[in-house]
N, C-alpha and C positions, 0 to 999 in steps of 0.2 A: 232493627240493631240491637243486639243484646250486651249486657254487662257494661253499660255506661257508667262511668264514675262521676262524670259530670260534662256538662256542655260548655264549650267556650265560643260565645255567640258574637259575630260582627255587628256592628250597627248600621252605618249608612250604606244603603244598597241591600241591606238584609232585612232590617226592621223598619227603616224609613228612607225617604228620599228628601234630604233637606229638611223641612219643618213638616213634611207629610207622612203619615203613618202608611206603611205597606199593609194591605189588607191582611188581617189574621195575626198581625204582630201581637196585639192585646191579648188575644185569645191563646196564643202559644204560651206567652210568659205566665198566664194566669193558670193554664193547665199544667205548665212545669211545677209551679208553686203548690198546686193542689196535690199532684202526683209525687211530691217530694223528691224530684230529680234536681240535683245541684247544677247551679249555672253560674256563670260570670259574663257580664258584658265586656267585650274585649275591643278597644279601638286605638288607632295609630294617632289620634288626636292628641296633640301634646298640650294645647292651649287651655282646655277646659279642666277643671277640677273634677273629681268624682261627684260632688254635690251638684255642680252645674250640669254634667252628663245626665245624672239621675233626674234632675229637674226638667231638662229638655224632653226626656222620655215620658215623664208623668204628664207634661204639657200636651202630649199627643195621645194621652190615654193609656200608656203603656206602664203598668206597675215596675217601679225601680227605687232601690235605695243606694246610697252612696257606696256602701261596702259590697255592692254587687258589680261595682264598676272597676276594671282594670285598664289604665291608660299607659301609653309608651312613657309618660313622664314618671309615673309611678315605678315602671319597670327600669327605666333609666336610673332612676335615684337609688333603687335597691342594688342595681349592678354596682355602682360606684360605692355605695356604703358597704357592700360585702367585700369588694376587692381591697377597699382602703378607708376603714371606718373613721379615721382622723382626716380625711382629705379636706383640702379646700378646693372650691368649686367657683369658677366664672360662668355665669349663665347667660346665654343668648336665647331668650325665650319669653313666654308670657306667663300669666297667672298659676296655670296648672303646673308647669314645670318649677317655678320658683316655689310653691307650696310643697311640692312632692320633695324637693331637695332639703327644704328647711325641716320639713316632718321626719326625714330619714337621718337626721342629726348632722348633715354635711355643714360645712362652714362656708358661706357665701362671700366671695372676696371680689374686688374690683382690679387687682393686679396680682401677677406672678401666681397664678392657681396650679394646683396638681392637675386639675381637669378642667377642659373645656366642655360644657354640656350644651347642646344646641338643639332647638326645636323650631317651630314656627315663630317668627318674630317679625311682626309687622312694624316695628321701630328700626330694623335693621338698616345700617347705614355703611358708608365706605369706611368710617372710623371703626366700626364694629368688625367689619371684615380685616381691617389692618391689625387690630389689637388681638382678635383671635388666632389669625394666621401666625402673628409674631409668637404668641405663647406657645402654640402647637410646634412650632420650629425650635422653641427653646426647651421643649420636653414635656410640655403638659399632654396629657392623654386626651383625645378627642373622641366624645362620645356624642352621637347623633341619635336623637329619639326615634325618628322614622324617616325613611327614605323617599317619601311621597314627593314627587317632583312638582305637581300641580294640584291645586284644590278647586272644587267647585265655588262659584261665586254668583252673586245675583246678575252680574253682566257677562258671565262666561267662566273663565278659569283665572285663578291666580297663582304665582309661584309658591310652591310649598316648602316644608322644612329641607326636603332633600336638594332643592335648588340652592338654598342658602349653604347647606353643607357641601355642595359641590363647589362653590366659589371658594370656600376656607381650605378645602382639599387642594384645589387648584394653586392657591396662593401659598399653601404651606408644603405641599408635596407629600402630605401625609394623610392616608384615608382614615376615615373614623371607625369606631366600633359602633355598628348599626344594631339598635335594639329592636325596633319595631318590625312589624310584617313587611317583607317576607322572610326576615330572620327569625330564629327560634327563641330569642331570649324573652320576648313579650309573652308568647305563649306558655313557655315553660313557667314563668312567674305567676301568670294568671292560674294555671293549674296547681301551683304551690298554694296559691290563696285558697283554693278548694280543698287543700290537703290531699291531692291526688297526685299520681305520677302522670308524665305526659301520655304514656300507654294507656291509661285509663281514661283519657279525656277525648272528646269528640269535637272538633273544631267546625263550626257552622258558618258558612259564608257566601258571599256572591261573587267574590274575585278570586280567579284562579292565580293570578300574579302575586297576590299578597296573603290572602286568608288560607286558601288551599296549600300554596306552597309553604307558609310557615307552619302549618299543621303537619305536612309531611316531614319537614326538616326537623320538627321537634319530636317526631316519633308518634303523633296523635293520628286517630282515625279521623277522616273528613266527611262532611256531607256539604256538597255544592247546592245552593238553592238558586234558581234561574230568576231571581227577583230584581237583580240589578245589572251589573256590568257584564257578566257572562251570560250568553244566550245560546240557544241551540244553534244559531246560525255560526256564531264565532267560538264554539266550545272546541272544536278540533284544531283551530289556529292557536287557542290558548294552550291546548295540551301540548302541542308541538313546541310552542315558544318556552313553556316552563318545564316540559319534561316529567310533569307529574298528573296523575289522574286521581280524582276524588273516589272515595270508597263507594259513595252514594250520590245520586243526583235526584233532586225533587224540583218539580215545576214551580211549585209555590209553597206557602207556609202551611196550608191546609194539608197538602201531601207530607210534609215533614212532620206534621202532628201525628198523622196515620202511621207514618214509619216508626216513630216514637213510642206509639200506643198510649199517647195522652189526649 
């Protein structure tokens, strides 16, 4: 694949599974650094700060710095700050979202916000739902970091940000602006952090429904790696479901390195 301005690389399922590195992930990132190919780690995870994401990667032996990480929280905060720099924001979320909104210069409030921004929130309560849905009905703009309905956990799966967002939407009657994959906002923002246009970027990921769909919507080229959710057995089903096709498909990260020439 030629004329790559930069790579936008998914994390879970692409470089690791939970706390276990996928074989070749460390070699891939080291080779990209050596070759001088720009890249950004791009994740729907809204709870972690870039520093904690980078630390998680380094703990598995993958070179990473905070400024190489773009989260859905960063993209959500930037979306609001660009649309309304003086906005007040009520946050339903965790450390990553709180830090991102604060650093974007937004004013965090507990009542009558201009925006309700919501991510994964493991302290979410009925009162949270009641307040957030009331604010949205009263005119606050509803921004959802990412639409993931479920997340992997040690004992199976747990509700994700999308499940909480679905409750607020049901109670308010108003759908959110969705920032994370499969929508284009996160990918477009990550490309901007590399100083490139989406058409110059290549999205690398394992998930047809999120990574590849988001890349296509943003106008990027895409590479599907069969290291996680999508496999040869379910690829055709996902293609029919999403209506998209990746530009390239790699069996593993070693094949990806060969395709990139690193």
